[in-house]
KEZA-519485 format. One line per 5 residues: number of its first residue (from 0); for each residue x, y, z of C-alpha. Coordinates in steps of 0.5 Angstrom, whole numbers, plus 2048, in hexadecimal, padded with zeros to 3 digits. Layout:
residues N
NUM	X Y Z  ...
This chain:
residues 631
0	811 74C 816  80C 751 815  80E 758 815  80E 75B 81C  80A 761 81E
5	80F 766 822  80C 76B 827  810 772 827  811 775 82E  80C 77A 82E
10	806 77B 831  800 778 82D  7FC 77E 82E  801 783 82C  802 780 826
15	7FB 780 824  7FA 787 826  800 788 821  7FD 784 81B  7F6 787 81C
20	7F9 78E 81B  7FC 78B 814  7F5 788 812  7EF 78C 815  7EA 78A 810
25	7EB 782 810  7E8 77D 815  7EE 778 814  7F5 778 811  7F9 772 80F
30	800 773 812  803 76E 80F  802 769 809  808 765 808  809 75F 803
35	810 75B 803  812 756 7FF  818 751 800  81B 74D 7FA  820 748 7FC
40	823 742 7FA  822 73C 7FF  824 735 7FD  825 736 7F6  81E 739 7F5
45	81B 740 7F5  818 742 7FB  813 748 7FB  810 74B 802  80C 751 803
50	80B 755 809  805 75A 80A  804 75F 80F  7FE 764 810  7FD 769 815
55	7F8 76E 816  7F6 773 81B  7EE 775 81D  7EE 77D 81C  7E6 77E 81E
60	7E0 77B 821  7DE 779 81A  7E4 775 819  7E3 770 81F  7DD 76D 81A
65	7E3 76B 815  7E5 765 81A  7E6 760 814  7EC 75E 810  7EE 758 80C
70	7F3 755 807  7F3 74F 802  7F7 749 801  7F6 743 7FD  7F9 73C 7FB
75	7FE 73F 7F7  7FF 745 7FC  800 741 802  7FF 744 809  804 743 80E
80	802 747 814  7FE 74D 816  7FE 752 81C  7F9 757 81D  7F7 75C 823
85	7F4 763 825  7F9 768 828  7F6 76C 82D  7F8 772 832  7F9 76F 839
90	7FA 775 83E  7FF 778 839  802 771 837  800 76D 831  7FD 766 832
95	7FC 761 82D  7F5 75D 82D  7F5 757 829  7F0 755 823  7EC 74F 825
100	7E6 750 821  7E8 74E 81A  7E5 74A 814  7E7 747 80E  7E3 748 808
105	7E3 746 800  7E5 74D 7FD  7E1 74F 7F7  7E5 753 7F1  7E3 755 7EA
110	7E9 752 7E7  7E7 74C 7E3  7EE 749 7E5  7ED 749 7ED  7EF 742 7F0
115	7ED 740 7F7  7EE 746 7FA  7EC 747 802  7EB 74D 805  7ED 74E 80D
120	7E9 753 810  7EB 756 817  7E6 75A 81C  7EA 75F 820  7E8 75F 827
125	7E8 765 82C  7E9 76B 827  7E9 772 829  7EB 779 826  7F3 778 826
130	7F3 771 826  7F6 76D 820  7F5 767 81C  7FB 762 81B  7FC 75C 817
135	801 758 814  801 752 810  806 74D 80C  805 749 805  809 745 801
140	809 745 7FA  809 73E 7F7  809 741 7F0  80E 747 7EE  80A 749 7E8
145	804 74B 7EC  807 751 7F1  802 756 7F3  802 75D 7F0  802 762 7F6
150	7FE 768 7F6  800 76F 7F9  7F9 771 7FA  7F4 76C 7FB  7EF 76F 800
155	7EA 775 801  7EF 777 807  7F6 77B 807  7FC 777 808  802 77A 80B
160	807 775 808  806 76F 803  80C 76B 801  80E 765 7FE  815 762 7FF
165	818 75C 7FB  81E 759 7FF  822 754 7FA  828 750 7F9  82D 752 7F4
170	82C 74D 7EF  824 74F 7EF  823 754 7EA  81C 758 7EA  818 75C 7E6
175	813 761 7E7  80E 766 7E4  80B 76C 7E7  804 76F 7E5  800 775 7E6
180	806 779 7E9  807 77F 7E4  80A 784 7E9  80F 77E 7EC  80C 77F 7F3
185	80E 778 7F4  815 778 7F7  81A 772 7F5  820 770 7F9  825 76A 7F8
190	82A 768 7FD  82E 762 7FE  82F 75F 805  832 758 807  833 756 800
195	82C 757 7FF  828 75C 7FA  823 760 7FE  81E 764 7F9  819 769 7FC
200	813 76D 7F9  80F 772 7FD  80A 777 7FD  809 77C 802  802 77F 804
205	7FE 77C 7FF  7F7 780 7FF  7F1 77B 7FF  7EE 779 7F9  7E6 77A 7F7
210	7E4 775 7F2  7E0 779 7ED  7DA 775 7E9  7DB 772 7E2  7E2 772 7E3
215	7E7 76D 7DF  7EA 76A 7E5  7EE 76C 7EB  7F5 769 7E7  7F4 76F 7E2
220	7F4 774 7E7  7F8 772 7EE  7FF 772 7EE  802 76B 7EF  808 766 7ED
225	808 760 7EA  80F 75C 7ED  811 756 7EA  817 751 7E9  81B 751 7E3
230	81F 74B 7E4  823 748 7EA  82A 743 7EA  82B 73D 7ED  832 73A 7ED
235	833 73F 7E7  82D 73C 7E3  829 742 7E1  821 741 7E2  81D 746 7DE
240	816 748 7E1  813 74E 7DE  815 754 7DA  812 754 7D3  80C 751 7D0
245	810 74B 7CD  811 749 7D5  80A 74A 7D7  807 746 7D1  80C 740 7D3
250	809 740 7DA  802 740 7D7  803 73B 7D2  805 736 7D7  7FE 736 7DA
255	7FB 735 7D3  800 731 7CF  7FD 72A 7D0  7F5 72C 7D0  7F0 728 7CC
260	7F5 723 7CA  7F0 71D 7CB  7EA 71D 7C6  7E3 71D 7C9  7DE 719 7C4
265	7D8 71C 7C7  7DA 724 7C6  7DD 722 7BF  7D7 720 7BD  7D3 726 7BF
270	7D8 72A 7BC  7D8 727 7B6  7D0 727 7B6  7D0 72F 7B8  7D4 731 7B2
275	7D2 72B 7AC  7CD 730 7A9  7D1 737 7AA  7D2 73A 7A3  7D9 73C 7A5
280	7DF 73C 7AB  7DC 743 7AE  7D5 740 7AF  7D8 739 7B2  7DC 73D 7B7
285	7D6 742 7B8  7D2 73B 7B9  7D7 738 7BE  7D8 73F 7C2  7D0 740 7C3
290	7CF 739 7C5  7D4 73A 7CB  7D1 740 7CD  7CA 73D 7CD  7CC 736 7D0
295	7D2 738 7D5  7D1 73C 7DB  7D6 741 7DE  7D8 73F 7E5  7DF 741 7E7
300	7E2 73C 7EC  7EA 73C 7ED  7EF 738 7F1  7F6 739 7F1  7F8 739 7EA
305	7F1 737 7E8  7F1 73F 7E7  7F6 73E 7E1  7F5 737 7DE  7EF 736 7DA
310	7EB 730 7DB  7EA 72B 7D6  7E5 72C 7D1  7E2 725 7D2  7E1 727 7D9
315	7DE 72E 7D8  7D9 72B 7D3  7D7 725 7D8  7D6 72A 7DE  7D2 730 7D9
320	7D6 735 7DD  7DD 738 7DE  7E1 73F 7DE  7E4 743 7D9  7E9 73E 7D8
325	7E5 738 7D7  7E0 73B 7D2  7E7 73D 7CE  7E9 736 7CF  7E2 733 7CC
330	7E2 738 7C6  7E9 737 7C4  7E8 72F 7C5  7E1 72F 7C1  7E4 733 7BB
335	7EA 72E 7BB  7E5 728 7BA  7E1 72C 7B5  7E7 72D 7B1  7E9 734 7B2
340	7F0 735 7B4  7F1 73C 7B5  7ED 73D 7BC  7F2 73E 7C2  7F1 73F 7C9
345	7F3 746 7CB  7F5 74A 7D1  7F3 751 7D2  7F2 757 7D7  7EB 75A 7D8
350	7EA 762 7D7  7EB 763 7DF  7F3 761 7DE  7F6 767 7DA  7FD 763 7D8
355	7FF 760 7D1  803 75A 7D1  809 75F 7CF  808 763 7D5  808 75D 7DA
360	809 756 7D8  807 753 7DE  800 74F 7E0  7FE 756 7E3  7FC 758 7DC
365	7F7 752 7DB  7F1 750 7DF  7EC 74D 7DA  7ED 748 7D4  7E9 747 7CD
370	7E9 743 7C7  7EC 747 7C1  7EA 745 7BA  7EE 748 7B4  7EB 748 7AD
375	7EF 74B 7A7  7F2 751 7AB  7EC 752 7AF  7EC 750 7B7  7E5 74E 7BA
380	7E5 74E 7C2  7E1 749 7C5  7E0 74A 7CC  7DA 746 7CE  7D9 749 7D5
385	7D4 74E 7D3  7CE 74A 7D0  7CB 750 7CC  7D1 752 7C8  7D0 751 7C1
390	7D6 74D 7BD  7DA 752 7B9  7DB 757 7BF  7DF 756 7C5  7DC 757 7CC
395	7DC 75E 7CE  7E1 75D 7D4  7E7 75B 7CF  7E6 760 7CA  7ED 764 7C8
400	7F1 75E 7CC  7F6 75A 7CA  7F5 752 7C9  7FB 74D 7CA  7F9 748 7C5
405	7FC 741 7C6  800 73D 7C0  803 737 7C0  809 73A 7BD  809 741 7BF
410	804 746 7C3  801 74C 7C0  7FF 753 7C3  7F8 755 7C0  7F5 75C 7C1
415	7ED 75C 7C3  7EA 761 7BF  7E5 766 7C2  7DE 764 7BF  7DB 76A 7BB
420	7D5 76E 7BD  7D1 76B 7B7  7D2 764 7BA  7CF 767 7C0  7C9 76B 7BE
425	7C3 76C 7C1  7BC 76F 7BE  7B7 771 7C2  7B0 773 7BE  7AA 775 7C1
430	7A3 778 7BF  79F 77D 7C3  798 77F 7C4  795 785 7C8  78F 782 7CD
435	78D 788 7D1  793 789 7D6  796 783 7D4  79B 780 7CF  799 779 7CC
440	79E 775 7C8  7A1 76F 7C5  7A8 76E 7C5  7AE 769 7C2  7B5 769 7C4
445	7BA 765 7C0  7C1 763 7C4  7C7 761 7C0  7CE 75F 7C2  7D0 760 7C9
450	7C9 764 7CA  7C6 75E 7C9  7CA 759 7CD  7CB 75E 7D3  7C3 75F 7D4
455	7C2 757 7D3  7C7 755 7D8  7C4 75A 7DD  7BD 757 7DC  7C0 750 7DC
460	7BB 74C 7E0  7B6 752 7E2  7AF 750 7E1  7A8 753 7E3  7A8 75A 7E7
465	7B0 75A 7E7  7B0 75A 7E0  7AA 75F 7DF  7AE 763 7E4  7B4 763 7E0
470	7B1 764 7D9  7AD 76A 7DC  7B4 76D 7DE  7B7 76B 7D7  7B2 76E 7D3
475	7B0 774 7D8  7AE 77A 7D4  7AC 781 7D6  7AC 781 7DD  7AA 77D 7E3
480	7A3 77C 7E1  7A5 778 7DC  7A1 771 7DC  7A2 76B 7D8  79C 768 7D6
485	79F 762 7D3  7A5 75F 7CF  7A7 75A 7CA  7AE 757 7C9  7B1 755 7C2
490	7B8 751 7C1  7B9 74F 7C8  7BD 749 7C6  7C0 74B 7BF  7C6 74F 7C0
495	7C7 751 7B9  7C1 755 7B9  7BF 75C 7BD  7BC 75A 7C4  7B5 75E 7C3
500	7B0 760 7C8  7A9 763 7C5  7A5 767 7CB  79F 76A 7CC  79F 770 7D1
505	79C 777 7D4  79F 77D 7D7  79B 781 7DC  79D 788 7DD  7A2 789 7D8
510	79E 78E 7D3  79C 795 7D6  796 799 7D3  796 7A1 7D3  790 7A4 7D0
515	790 7A1 7C9  797 79F 7C9  79A 798 7CB  7A1 798 7CD  7A5 791 7CD
520	7AC 78F 7CC  7AD 789 7C6  7B4 787 7C9  7B0 783 7CE  7B7 77F 7D0
525	7BC 783 7D3  7C0 77E 7D8  7C6 77F 7D4  7C6 786 7D5  7C7 785 7DD
530	7CE 782 7DC  7D1 789 7DE  7D8 787 7E1  7D9 78A 7E8  7DE 790 7E8
535	7E2 78C 7ED  7E2 786 7EA  7E9 783 7EA  7E9 77C 7E6  7E8 77B 7DE
540	7E1 77A 7DC  7DF 773 7D9  7DA 772 7D4  7DB 76B 7D3  7DA 76B 7CC
545	7D8 770 7C6  7D1 770 7C3  7CD 773 7BE  7C6 775 7C1  7C0 778 7BD
550	7B9 77A 7C0  7B4 77B 7BB  7AD 77E 7BF  7A7 780 7BB  7A1 784 7BE
555	79A 784 7BA  798 78B 7BA  791 78B 7BD  78B 78E 7B9  78A 795 7B9
560	791 797 7BB  797 799 7B7  79F 79A 7B8  7A0 7A1 7BC  7A7 79F 7BD
565	7AC 79A 7BA  7B3 799 7BE  7B9 79A 7B9  7BD 795 7B7  7C4 794 7BB
570	7CB 791 7B9  7D1 790 7BD  7D7 78C 7BB  7DD 78C 7BF  7E3 787 7C1
575	7DE 784 7C6  7D7 784 7C2  7D3 785 7BC  7CC 787 7BE  7C7 789 7B9
580	7BF 78B 7BB  7BA 78C 7B5  7B3 78E 7B5  7AE 78D 7AF  7A7 78D 7AE
585	7A3 789 7A9  79C 787 7A9  799 78A 7AF  79F 787 7B3  7A5 78A 7B6
590	7AC 786 7B7  7B2 787 7BA  7B8 782 7B9  7BE 783 7BE  7C5 77F 7BC
595	7CA 77F 7C1  7D1 77B 7BF  7D6 77A 7C4  7DD 77A 7C2  7E1 778 7C8
600	7E1 772 7CC  7E5 776 7D2  7E4 77D 7D4  7EB 780 7D6  7EB 785 7DB
605	7EE 78A 7D6  7E7 789 7D2  7E2 78B 7D8  7E1 792 7D7  7DF 790 7CF
610	7DB 78A 7D2  7D7 78F 7D7  7D6 795 7D2  7D4 790 7CD  7CF 78D 7D2
615	7CC 794 7D4  7CB 796 7CC  7C7 78F 7CB  7C3 790 7D1  7C1 797 7CF
620	7BF 795 7C8  7BB 78F 7CB  7B7 793 7CF  7B5 797 7C9  7AD 797 7CA
625	7A8 796 7C4  7A2 79B 7C4  79C 799 7C1  796 79E 7C1  78F 79E 7BF
630	78D 7A0 7B8
């Protein structure tokens, strides 16, 4: 049975006025966000029911516009029932108006392990100031390993009461882990009633959240809990579920233990052909990896346990498309056909998930699968879902994470390194001449590592004017009068070489003439110094990767002119950056070289002041003006 909304015996308008005084600056208030698990043994089987209750109140005219809510379910989390209605004031009494406008749609998630998730959208009628939106729904979990985490803050609205409750038979042992509650604001209670244990965690008066741009992800910041079942007993027989990495691995391994047992002749022949002329094993693996990237399209499609079970390599090969698990299956099978035994399928979480396996050994720690190749003491992380990432570095979104590597006898946890700044180098070179009031120039931009793969991923299928517009923004220098005349590209398909763009351009209204003097700044790309963090920023700042960026700009001094003022060299070296600006003159030319080496992939809140102070110093330096004067 779904939870029932129980109206309190006071007038709706009186309650609204009381609440409005407590929350005068908000358009809506979440009155209650309640999740209840019921764990029981029925017919000698574990039964997991989840009841959900949500109630919010409209506090202003603007709040009326938010008339939609939704919830999700799937084949593995079956929807049993739901009810939804508006509660309005009817002459001092509460009146329910049932929701009749509702739609079921596919749910789109960033996770790669999503599975046939459906979203039920609810449209609440007759909303007015003081009205409430209420909905209840019940789902049943077909798999006790896949319980949902509960976020105590999950909205841009304040919440009076966020509670998760677990009611369990005595012969069911649970575990839980709370994250992002440093001040212990979440109140825990445990009671026993009628032979059952009731666990409860509550956070009251949670503030609304504001998700800052370029943050690592909400799980890094918001208070939440992961509840899981450790074990249960049936007829004095203990069944272990979760609790440590070995139990999680045992669960995962059931999905892959029978994978690729049948030989596929055509795929084997291809694998041998791709590797037959390669000089060593690393080259063989690289050849297979690049073939999968180039020939298998990434498409995420899951239904039920297909969200966890990789498809047979033969199926992926014949279809020429698959998801992360399918690509991993294909890579490992092809390596095995080529006689390479130390390539294994592996589970991993992307960087938006903050947990390690030792912190939380449940499926919540993972949302991705890759292949892992071991050569002597080095591991290569083979994630084919990003077409442009080169062999030898992991995809950017798994840096610093842990991979749970499958083995027939024993699993292994392997740390994924942070790719070095040197591997992600960017070199921007340009030569300028003064032509009247314009700068005319030629440029060469060379991108390596993630600088290369991220830009090419963004370009992807862009062509014509769309590609020209993208290139203009990428190569932009000086001011918005920058005009990209033409460009050519190199190494689009060669992942092991820098992606290079040659350009020809001009910049109008950039230099200033005063009497006999010409003023202009040689540091023509100042976009990095616009990355000041807001004073009220609440979340960490995620750079995605560290990189070495070098800019070298050379100006030909016009005939009849000489240098009147040359800016001084400049250096910063702290925990976040190494910055070095060097001015040189030679053969009637002046050059500025700017080196910016970032040192941290995530900027912590404690680093915000240093970050902003560094950016301000860089901005002042980059704004220094070169002065030329007539002889």
